[in-house]
C-alpha positions as CSV (number, residue, x, y, z in Angstrom):
1,X,-262.9,-145.6,191.9
2,X,-263.9,-142.0,191.1
3,X,-262.4,-139.8,188.5
4,X,-260.5,-137.6,191.1
5,X,-259.2,-140.6,193.0
6,X,-258.1,-142.2,189.6
7,X,-256.1,-139.1,188.8
8,X,-254.5,-139.1,192.2
9,X,-253.2,-142.7,191.2
10,X,-252.1,-141.3,187.9
11,X,-250.1,-138.6,189.5
12,X,-248.5,-141.0,191.9
13,X,-247.5,-143.3,189.1
14,X,-246.0,-140.2,187.2
15,X,-243.9,-139.5,190.3
16,X,-243.0,-143.0,190.7
17,X,-241.7,-143.0,187.0
18,X,-239.6,-139.8,187.8
19,X,-238.2,-141.6,190.8
20,X,-237.3,-144.7,188.9
21,X,-235.2,-142.9,186.4
22,X,-233.5,-140.6,189.0
23,X,-235.3,-137.3,188.2
24,X,-236.8,-137.1,191.7
25,X,-235.6,-138.3,195.0
26,X,-237.3,-141.2,196.6
27,X,-239.3,-141.1,200.0
28,X,-240.7,-137.6,199.5
29,X,-244.0,-136.9,201.6
30,X,-246.8,-136.7,199.0
31,X,-249.5,-136.1,201.6
32,X,-250.1,-132.4,200.7
33,X,-250.7,-133.1,197.0
34,X,-254.2,-132.2,195.9
35,X,-256.1,-133.1,192.7
36,X,-259.2,-130.6,192.1
37,X,-260.8,-128.8,189.5
38,X,-259.0,-125.5,188.6
39,X,-260.5,-122.4,190.0
40,X,-261.2,-121.1,186.5
41,X,-263.0,-123.9,184.3
42,X,-261.3,-122.2,181.3
43,X,-258.0,-123.5,182.5
44,X,-259.1,-127.2,182.2
45,X,-260.8,-130.0,184.0
46,X,-258.3,-131.1,186.7
47,X,-255.4,-129.3,188.4
48,X,-252.7,-130.5,190.7
49,X,-250.2,-128.8,193.0
50,X,-247.7,-131.8,192.9
51,X,-244.7,-129.9,191.5
52,X,-245.3,-127.0,194.0
53,X,-245.5,-129.3,197.0
54,X,-242.5,-131.5,196.0
55,X,-240.1,-128.9,194.4
56,X,-238.6,-127.6,197.6
57,X,-237.9,-131.0,199.3
58,X,-236.7,-132.3,196.0
59,X,-234.2,-129.4,195.5
60,X,-235.5,-128.4,192.3
61,X,-237.5,-125.6,190.5
62,X,-241.4,-126.1,190.5
63,X,-241.8,-125.2,186.9
64,X,-239.1,-127.6,186.0
65,X,-240.5,-130.5,188.0
66,X,-244.0,-129.6,186.5
67,X,-242.7,-129.8,183.0
68,X,-241.5,-133.3,183.7
69,X,-244.8,-134.2,185.2
70,X,-246.6,-132.9,182.2
71,X,-244.7,-135.1,179.9
72,X,-245.8,-138.1,181.9
73,X,-249.6,-137.1,182.4
74,X,-249.9,-135.8,178.9
75,X,-249.2,-139.3,177.6
76,X,-252.4,-140.7,179.4
77,X,-255.1,-141.7,177.0
78,X,-257.8,-139.7,178.9
79,X,-255.9,-136.5,178.8
80,X,-256.1,-134.3,175.7
81,X,-254.0,-131.5,177.1
82,X,-251.7,-130.9,180.0
83,X,-249.8,-127.5,180.7
84,X,-247.9,-125.7,183.4
85,X,-249.6,-122.6,184.8
86,X,-248.1,-120.0,186.9
87,X,-245.2,-120.9,189.3
88,X,-245.9,-124.6,188.8
89,X,-249.5,-125.7,188.9
90,X,-250.5,-128.4,186.3
91,X,-253.8,-128.2,184.5
92,X,-255.1,-131.0,182.4
93,X,-258.2,-131.2,180.0
94,X,-259.8,-134.6,179.7
95,X,-261.4,-136.4,176.9
96,X,-265.2,-136.5,176.9
97,X,-265.2,-140.2,177.4
98,X,-263.8,-139.7,180.8
99,X,-267.0,-137.9,181.9
100,X,-269.2,-140.5,180.1
101,X,-267.4,-143.0,182.1
102,X,-268.0,-141.0,185.3
103,X,-271.6,-140.8,184.8
104,X,-271.6,-144.7,184.3
105,X,-269.8,-145.0,187.6
106,X,-272.5,-142.8,189.4
107,X,-275.0,-145.2,188.2
108,X,-273.1,-148.2,189.1
109,X,-272.1,-147.2,192.5
110,X,-275.3,-145.7,193.4
111,X,-275.7,-144.7,197.1
112,X,-272.0,-145.5,197.5
113,X,-271.0,-143.0,195.0
114,X,-268.9,-140.5,197.1
115,X,-268.2,-142.8,199.8
116,X,-264.7,-142.6,200.9
117,X,-262.0,-144.4,202.7
118,X,-260.3,-141.3,203.8
119,X,-261.0,-141.8,207.5
120,X,-259.1,-145.2,207.4
121,X,-261.5,-146.6,210.1
122,X,-260.3,-144.1,212.7
123,X,-262.6,-144.0,215.7
124,X,-264.4,-140.6,216.2
125,X,-266.5,-139.7,219.1
126,X,-269.0,-136.9,218.2
127,X,-270.7,-135.4,221.3
128,X,-273.6,-133.1,220.6
129,X,-276.7,-131.7,222.0
130,X,-275.9,-132.6,225.6
131,X,-278.7,-130.3,227.0
132,X,-279.2,-130.4,230.8
133,X,-281.9,-132.8,231.5
134,X,-284.2,-130.2,233.1
135,X,-286.9,-130.0,230.4
136,X,-287.7,-130.2,226.7
137,X,-285.2,-129.3,224.1
138,X,-285.4,-125.7,222.7
139,X,-284.5,-123.8,219.7
140,X,-281.0,-123.2,221.0
141,X,-280.3,-126.9,221.1
142,X,-281.8,-127.5,217.7
143,X,-279.0,-126.3,215.5
144,X,-276.2,-128.1,217.4
145,X,-278.4,-131.1,217.2
146,X,-278.7,-131.1,213.4
147,X,-275.0,-130.0,212.9
148,X,-273.7,-132.7,215.2
149,X,-275.8,-135.5,213.5
150,X,-275.1,-134.4,210.0
151,X,-271.3,-134.3,210.9
152,X,-271.5,-138.0,212.2
153,X,-273.1,-139.1,209.1
154,X,-270.6,-137.2,207.0
155,X,-267.6,-138.8,208.9
156,X,-269.1,-142.2,208.7
157,X,-269.6,-141.9,205.0
158,X,-265.9,-140.7,204.6
159,X,-264.6,-143.9,206.2
160,X,-264.5,-143.1,210.0
161,X,-266.0,-145.3,212.8
162,X,-268.4,-142.9,214.5
163,X,-269.8,-142.9,218.0
164,X,-272.7,-140.5,218.5
165,X,-272.7,-139.5,222.2
166,X,-274.7,-137.3,224.6
167,X,-273.3,-136.2,227.9
168,X,-276.1,-136.1,230.4
169,X,-275.2,-133.3,233.0
170,X,-277.0,-134.9,235.8
171,X,-274.7,-134.1,238.8
172,X,-275.0,-130.4,239.1
173,X,-277.3,-128.1,241.0
174,X,-279.6,-127.7,238.2
175,X,-280.9,-131.2,238.7
176,X,-281.6,-130.6,242.3
177,X,-283.6,-127.6,241.1
178,X,-285.3,-130.0,238.9
179,X,-286.0,-132.4,241.9
180,X,-287.5,-129.5,243.9
181,X,-289.7,-128.4,241.0
182,X,-290.9,-132.0,240.6
183,X,-291.7,-132.1,244.4
184,X,-293.9,-129.0,243.9
185,X,-295.7,-130.7,241.0
186,X,-296.0,-133.9,243.2
187,X,-297.8,-131.9,245.9
188,X,-300.1,-130.4,243.2
189,X,-300.9,-133.8,241.8
190,X,-302.1,-134.8,245.4
191,X,-304.5,-131.9,245.6
192,X,-302.5,-129.0,247.0
193,X,-303.0,-125.5,245.5
194,X,-299.4,-124.5,244.7
195,X,-300.2,-121.1,243.2
196,X,-297.5,-119.2,241.2
197,X,-294.3,-121.2,240.6
198,X,-291.6,-119.9,243.0
199,X,-288.6,-118.0,241.6
200,X,-285.8,-120.3,240.8
201,X,-287.9,-123.3,240.1
202,X,-288.7,-124.6,236.6
203,X,-292.3,-123.4,235.7
204,X,-293.2,-125.5,232.6
205,X,-296.4,-127.8,232.6
206,X,-294.0,-130.5,231.2
207,X,-293.3,-131.5,234.9
208,X,-297.0,-132.1,235.8
209,X,-296.9,-135.7,234.4
210,X,-293.7,-136.2,236.6
211,X,-295.5,-135.0,239.8
212,X,-298.5,-137.4,238.8
213,X,-296.1,-140.4,238.4
214,X,-294.4,-139.5,241.7
215,X,-297.7,-139.2,243.5
216,X,-298.8,-142.6,242.1
217,X,-295.6,-144.2,243.3
218,X,-295.2,-142.7,246.7
219,X,-298.7,-141.4,247.6
220,X,-298.3,-138.7,250.3
221,X,-295.1,-140.2,251.9
222,X,-293.0,-137.2,251.0
223,X,-295.5,-134.3,251.3
224,X,-294.1,-132.9,254.5
225,X,-290.8,-134.9,254.6
226,X,-287.6,-133.1,254.8
227,X,-285.8,-132.5,251.5
228,X,-283.0,-134.9,252.5
229,X,-285.5,-137.8,252.4
230,X,-286.8,-137.1,248.8
231,X,-284.2,-135.2,246.9
232,X,-282.3,-138.2,245.5
233,X,-285.3,-140.4,244.4
234,X,-287.1,-137.4,243.1
235,X,-284.1,-136.4,241.2
236,X,-283.6,-139.8,239.7
237,X,-287.2,-140.1,238.5
238,X,-287.3,-136.5,237.1
239,X,-284.1,-136.8,235.3
240,X,-285.2,-140.2,233.6
241,X,-288.4,-138.5,232.6
242,X,-286.7,-135.4,231.1
243,X,-284.3,-137.8,229.2
244,X,-287.3,-139.7,227.8
245,X,-288.5,-136.4,226.7
246,X,-285.3,-135.3,225.2
247,X,-285.0,-138.5,223.3
248,X,-288.5,-138.1,221.9
249,X,-287.7,-134.5,220.9
250,X,-284.6,-135.7,219.1
251,X,-286.6,-138.5,217.4
252,X,-288.7,-135.7,215.8
253,X,-285.4,-134.7,214.0
254,X,-284.3,-138.3,213.2
255,X,-281.6,-138.1,215.6
256,X,-280.5,-141.3,217.8
257,X,-277.5,-141.2,220.0
258,X,-275.7,-144.5,220.6
259,X,-274.2,-143.4,224.1
260,X,-275.8,-141.5,226.9
261,X,-272.8,-140.8,229.3
262,X,-274.0,-139.7,232.8
263,X,-271.9,-137.0,234.8
264,X,-273.4,-138.6,238.0
265,X,-272.2,-142.1,237.2
266,X,-268.9,-140.7,236.1
267,X,-268.4,-139.1,239.5
268,X,-269.7,-142.1,241.4
269,X,-267.2,-144.3,239.7
270,X,-264.3,-142.0,240.8
271,X,-263.3,-140.9,237.3
272,X,-262.4,-137.4,238.2
273,X,-260.2,-138.6,241.1
274,X,-258.5,-141.1,238.7
275,X,-257.9,-138.3,236.2
276,X,-256.4,-136.0,239.0
277,X,-254.2,-138.9,240.1
278,X,-252.9,-139.5,236.6
279,X,-252.2,-135.6,236.1
280,X,-250.4,-135.3,239.3
281,X,-248.2,-138.3,238.5
282,X,-247.3,-136.5,235.3
283,X,-246.7,-133.1,237.2
284,X,-249.6,-131.6,235.3
285,X,-251.7,-130.7,238.4
286,X,-250.3,-128.8,241.5
287,X,-251.6,-127.1,244.5
288,X,-251.5,-123.3,244.2
289,X,-253.2,-119.9,244.5
290,X,-255.4,-118.4,241.9
291,X,-254.7,-114.8,241.0
292,X,-257.1,-112.3,242.2
293,X,-259.9,-111.4,239.8
294,X,-259.6,-108.2,237.8
295,X,-260.7,-105.3,239.8
296,X,-260.6,-107.0,243.2
297,X,-258.5,-105.5,246.0
298,X,-256.7,-107.7,248.6
299,X,-259.4,-106.8,251.1
300,X,-262.1,-108.3,248.7
301,X,-260.2,-111.4,247.8
302,X,-259.1,-114.3,250.0
303,X,-256.6,-116.6,248.4
304,X,-257.4,-120.3,248.7
305,X,-255.0,-123.1,247.8
306,X,-256.6,-125.2,245.0
307,X,-255.5,-128.2,242.9
308,X,-254.7,-126.4,239.7
309,X,-254.1,-127.9,236.1
310,X,-251.2,-126.7,234.1
311,X,-253.2,-125.6,231.2
312,X,-250.8,-122.8,230.3
313,X,-248.4,-125.3,229.0
314,X,-250.9,-126.2,226.4
315,X,-251.8,-122.6,225.1
316,X,-254.4,-121.6,227.8
317,X,-254.3,-118.1,229.4
318,X,-254.1,-119.4,233.0
319,X,-253.8,-122.5,235.0
320,X,-257.3,-123.7,235.9
321,X,-258.7,-125.2,239.2
322,X,-260.2,-128.7,239.0
323,X,-261.7,-128.5,242.5
324,X,-263.5,-126.1,244.5
325,X,-262.6,-124.8,248.0
326,X,-265.1,-127.2,249.4
327,X,-263.5,-130.2,247.7
328,X,-266.2,-130.7,245.0
329,X,-265.4,-130.8,241.5
330,X,-265.4,-127.5,239.3
331,X,-267.2,-127.9,235.9
332,X,-263.9,-128.0,234.3
333,X,-262.7,-130.9,236.5
334,X,-265.7,-132.8,235.7
335,X,-265.3,-132.2,232.1
336,X,-261.7,-133.1,232.2
337,X,-262.5,-136.4,233.6
338,X,-265.3,-137.0,231.1
339,X,-263.0,-136.2,228.1
340,X,-260.2,-138.5,229.6
341,X,-263.0,-141.3,229.6
342,X,-264.0,-140.6,226.0
343,X,-260.4,-140.5,224.7
344,X,-259.9,-144.1,225.9
345,X,-262.1,-145.4,223.1
346,X,-261.6,-142.8,220.3
347,X,-258.8,-141.6,218.1
348,X,-260.5,-138.2,217.6
349,X,-262.9,-136.3,219.7
350,X,-265.4,-133.7,218.3
351,X,-267.6,-131.5,220.7
352,X,-270.6,-129.5,219.3
353,X,-271.1,-126.5,221.7
354,X,-273.2,-123.5,221.8
355,X,-271.2,-120.2,221.1
356,X,-271.8,-119.2,224.8
357,X,-269.3,-121.9,225.8
358,X,-266.5,-120.3,223.7
359,X,-264.6,-119.1,226.9
360,X,-264.1,-122.8,227.9
361,X,-262.5,-124.2,224.6
362,X,-258.9,-123.4,225.4
363,X,-258.9,-125.0,228.7
364,X,-260.7,-128.2,227.5
365,X,-258.3,-128.5,224.5
366,X,-255.4,-128.1,226.9
367,X,-256.8,-130.9,229.2
368,X,-257.3,-133.3,226.2
369,X,-253.8,-132.5,224.8
370,X,-252.4,-133.2,228.3
371,X,-254.4,-136.5,228.9
372,X,-253.6,-137.9,225.5
373,X,-250.1,-136.8,224.9
374,X,-251.4,-134.8,222.0
375,X,-252.2,-138.1,220.2
376,X,-256.0,-137.5,220.1
377,X,-257.3,-134.9,217.7
378,X,-259.8,-132.7,219.3
379,X,-262.1,-130.2,217.7
380,X,-264.7,-128.0,219.3
381,X,-267.4,-126.8,216.8
382,X,-269.2,-123.7,218.1
383,X,-272.8,-123.2,217.0
384,X,-274.4,-119.8,217.0
385,X,-277.9,-119.0,218.1
386,X,-280.9,-119.0,215.9
387,X,-283.2,-116.1,215.7
388,X,-286.8,-116.9,214.9
389,X,-288.6,-114.8,212.3
390,X,-291.8,-115.0,210.2
391,X,-291.9,-112.9,207.0
392,X,-288.8,-111.1,208.2
393,X,-290.3,-110.0,211.6
394,X,-289.4,-111.5,215.0
395,X,-291.8,-114.5,215.8
396,X,-293.1,-115.5,219.1
397,X,-294.6,-118.9,219.1
398,X,-296.7,-120.4,221.9
399,X,-294.4,-121.4,224.6
400,X,-295.6,-124.9,225.9
401,X,-292.4,-125.3,228.0
402,X,-293.2,-122.2,230.1
403,X,-290.6,-119.8,229.0
404,X,-288.9,-120.8,225.8
405,X,-289.9,-122.2,222.3
406,X,-289.2,-126.0,222.1
407,X,-287.6,-128.0,219.4
408,X,-290.9,-130.0,219.0
409,X,-292.8,-126.6,218.4
410,X,-290.6,-125.8,215.6
411,X,-290.5,-129.4,213.9
412,X,-294.2,-129.6,214.3
413,X,-294.7,-126.2,212.6
414,X,-292.5,-126.7,209.5
415,X,-291.4,-130.4,209.4
416,X,-288.1,-132.2,209.9
417,X,-286.8,-131.7,206.5
418,X,-287.2,-128.0,206.5
419,X,-285.5,-127.8,210.0
420,X,-282.6,-130.0,209.2
421,X,-281.7,-128.6,205.8
422,X,-282.1,-124.8,206.9
423,X,-279.9,-125.5,210.0
424,X,-277.3,-126.6,207.5
425,X,-277.4,-123.6,205.0
426,X,-274.9,-121.5,206.9
427,X,-271.4,-122.2,208.7
428,X,-272.3,-123.4,212.3
429,X,-270.3,-120.4,213.6
430,X,-272.3,-117.8,211.7
431,X,-275.5,-116.3,213.0
432,X,-278.8,-117.6,211.6
433,X,-282.2,-116.3,211.0
434,X,-284.9,-119.1,210.9
435,X,-287.9,-117.6,209.1
436,X,-291.0,-119.8,209.4
437,X,-292.5,-118.4,206.3
438,X,-289.4,-118.7,204.0
439,X,-288.5,-122.4,205.1
440,X,-291.7,-123.7,203.6
441,X,-292.0,-121.3,200.7
442,X,-292.2,-123.0,197.2
443,X,-289.6,-120.8,195.5
444,X,-286.0,-120.9,194.5
445,X,-285.1,-118.7,197.3
446,X,-286.0,-121.6,199.7
447,X,-283.0,-124.0,199.5
448,X,-284.7,-127.1,200.8
449,X,-287.7,-126.7,198.3
450,X,-285.4,-126.0,195.4
451,X,-283.2,-129.1,196.1
452,X,-286.2,-131.4,196.9
453,X,-288.1,-130.0,193.9
454,X,-285.3,-130.9,191.6
455,X,-285.4,-134.6,192.9
456,X,-289.1,-134.6,192.4
457,X,-288.8,-133.3,189.0
458,X,-286.4,-136.1,188.1
459,X,-288.6,-138.7,189.6
460,X,-291.5,-137.4,187.5
461,X,-289.6,-138.1,184.2
462,X,-290.4,-141.8,184.2
463,X,-294.0,-141.1,184.6
464,X,-293.8,-138.4,181.9
465,X,-292.3,-141.0,179.6
466,X,-295.2,-143.3,180.2
467,X,-297.8,-140.5,179.7
468,X,-295.9,-139.9,176.4
469,X,-296.5,-143.5,175.2
470,X,-292.8,-144.0,175.0
471,X,-290.9,-147.1,176.0
472,X,-287.4,-146.9,177.5
473,X,-284.5,-147.2,174.9
474,X,-280.6,-147.8,175.4
475,X,-278.8,-144.6,176.3
476,X,-276.2,-143.4,173.8
477,X,-273.8,-141.3,176.0
478,X,-272.0,-140.0,172.9
479,X,-275.0,-137.8,172.3
480,X,-274.4,-135.8,175.6
481,X,-273.5,-132.3,174.3
482,X,-270.9,-130.1,175.9
483,X,-273.6,-128.6,178.2
484,X,-274.7,-131.8,179.4
485,X,-271.1,-133.1,179.9
486,X,-270.7,-129.8,182.1
487,X,-273.4,-131.2,184.3
488,X,-271.5,-134.5,184.7
489,X,-268.3,-132.6,185.7
490,X,-270.3,-130.9,188.5
491,X,-271.6,-134.3,189.6
492,X,-268.1,-135.7,189.5
493,X,-267.2,-133.2,192.3
494,X,-269.3,-134.9,194.9
495,X,-266.7,-137.2,196.3
496,X,-264.3,-134.4,196.6
497,X,-266.8,-132.3,198.4
498,X,-267.6,-135.1,200.9
499,X,-263.9,-135.5,201.7
500,X,-263.3,-131.8,202.0
501,X,-266.3,-131.3,204.2
502,X,-265.3,-134.3,206.5
503,X,-261.8,-133.0,206.8
504,X,-262.9,-129.6,207.7
505,X,-265.7,-130.8,209.9
506,X,-268.2,-128.7,208.0
507,X,-271.4,-130.5,207.0
508,X,-272.9,-127.3,205.6
509,X,-270.7,-127.7,202.5
510,X,-272.9,-130.5,201.4
511,X,-276.0,-128.2,201.4
512,X,-274.0,-125.5,199.4
513,X,-273.0,-128.2,196.8
514,X,-276.6,-129.5,196.6
515,X,-277.8,-126.0,195.9
516,X,-275.3,-125.7,193.0
517,X,-276.5,-129.1,191.6
518,X,-280.2,-128.3,191.8
519,X,-279.7,-124.8,190.3
520,X,-277.8,-126.6,187.4
521,X,-280.5,-129.1,186.9
522,X,-283.3,-126.5,186.9
523,X,-281.4,-124.4,184.4
524,X,-281.0,-127.5,182.1
525,X,-284.9,-128.4,182.6
526,X,-285.8,-124.9,181.7
527,X,-283.9,-124.9,178.4
528,X,-286.9,-127.0,177.1
529,X,-289.5,-124.2,177.9
530,X,-288.8,-122.5,174.6
531,X,-287.0,-125.2,172.8
532,X,-288.9,-128.6,172.6
533,X,-285.6,-130.3,171.2
534,X,-283.9,-129.3,174.5
535,X,-286.4,-131.1,176.7
536,X,-285.3,-134.3,178.5
537,X,-288.2,-136.3,176.8
538,X,-288.0,-135.7,173.1
539,X,-291.1,-137.2,171.5
540,X,-289.6,-138.2,168.3
541,X,-286.2,-139.3,169.5
542,X,-286.2,-142.4,172.0
543,X,-282.4,-142.8,172.0
544,X,-281.7,-139.0,173.0
545,X,-284.6,-139.3,175.6
546,X,-283.0,-142.4,177.1
547,X,-279.6,-140.6,177.2
548,X,-281.0,-137.4,178.9
549,X,-283.0,-139.7,181.4
550,X,-279.7,-141.4,182.2
551,X,-278.1,-138.0,183.0
552,X,-281.1,-137.0,185.0
553,X,-281.0,-140.2,186.9
554,X,-277.5,-139.5,187.9
555,X,-278.2,-136.0,189.0
556,X,-280.9,-137.6,191.1
557,X,-278.5,-140.1,192.6
558,X,-276.1,-137.3,193.7
559,X,-279.1,-135.3,195.2
560,X,-280.2,-138.4,197.0
561,X,-276.6,-139.2,198.4
562,X,-276.3,-135.6,199.7
563,X,-279.6,-135.3,201.2
564,X,-279.1,-138.7,203.1
565,X,-275.9,-137.2,204.7
566,X,-278.0,-134.2,205.8
567,X,-280.8,-136.5,207.1
568,X,-283.3,-135.0,204.6
569,X,-285.7,-137.1,202.6
570,X,-285.4,-137.0,198.8
571,X,-289.0,-136.5,197.8
572,X,-290.6,-138.4,194.7
573,X,-293.5,-136.0,194.5
574,X,-294.3,-132.5,195.9
575,X,-297.7,-131.0,196.3
């Protein structure tokens, strides 16, 4: 149990004591009570809003309730001071031993320090990447892939059961274009000169191996055959090859999905029809006419009766068609059925989408709310595009895919860790510049270097100890000074950061926090540049050295735990 969770229990016990003696009504909802550091460290070590949250439902004054709680909390052995601030916040200052104990807990818990039961085993489906299976992944997919994967890891660490899912859009017109592009490469593999790739087909050389495989399997059987004979088998082979390529690209980022859900299989199994039937049975789909698009005159617009989902009942701007006039499914109709399928095995759904899909968020949220009776939490995280730079200038890499920079190009250029960490250094919905020079720069301005360097420095301490001819002694935590206990206070925030990041679905908070920890560590390390007695390894004091090594190891453990959530390696050495 970490310090902040322990104080949550202390506050519960204090409230129970007030209830027992009739000073507070029983049965009040305590769910909104928080325990966190005060905004201003000068006010103390821990603050709670318990009195502010409970005063109104308890029919009392917040400050009056806060005073009662202060009397209870101030009696705790580890609290040296408790006071009421403002309209009813409670600030507490803790004994130094509390922080020494917390450092011991970090060592004892190791990789589990910060792990939470907040999720209570709730099943969360995180669907991310889901790029069309028409070619290699490009830079536009890279950021969403990292955000989704880090979010999935964060939610697992916070006590959720997570399914990582990829939705394969293999039923639309784009995969027919892929099959036609593969047929062109098939003919090329059989010796035909194809010339320039026709407009509308995929031009990348990545389809040459697909054409060669088709030529090896079918010979010249389909060279002059009508499209109706070869479209389906060529589409099947090409999609499978593209998905193999996509899995390999994701593997370069250390990403693996547990489920690949096929849109084509979804439709073949009649899932959209089943969803429509369910919605009609609940009067959520009706046959009606769409309004004419803005600017269209009656002469330009021919109204057609279509099955419409009542998305306006759930906050959307207008009701949405689930089928086209020819009876085929709209994108929304197919997506609606897909989300209905996902919701059968999940308590919460999270989709990671590119920002260009922002216009469809309302209708999908409306669909999930309707299909699940509002019981399934559904979040859409929009990810903004990434601009490629080098030394601050637009950077054009070689485009091996034909017309775009691939994810593999980027990882090969700077490495997995630099890509993953950098993609998490800003909120997902904020624009990002990815500067190839900056992300590999060995400076404090490069967040991934700064954090990994902190860990490498910590790892080097044991080697430095041996080089100094010193053996390890027993730490004496009472020798940690106020500055060093301040470092422990920062480390102790990690469990809170994990829970807050998981609750907000914002994995970038881990990167921000690790940046703070690394900066604090480097500042501590640099104290010894001018003052030998401030170094971690003090040549004539084995006990103090052991104590500071113990603190450094605790810092290293927090960095490792945070980097693990981000899918980034904690380096032992750096060149």
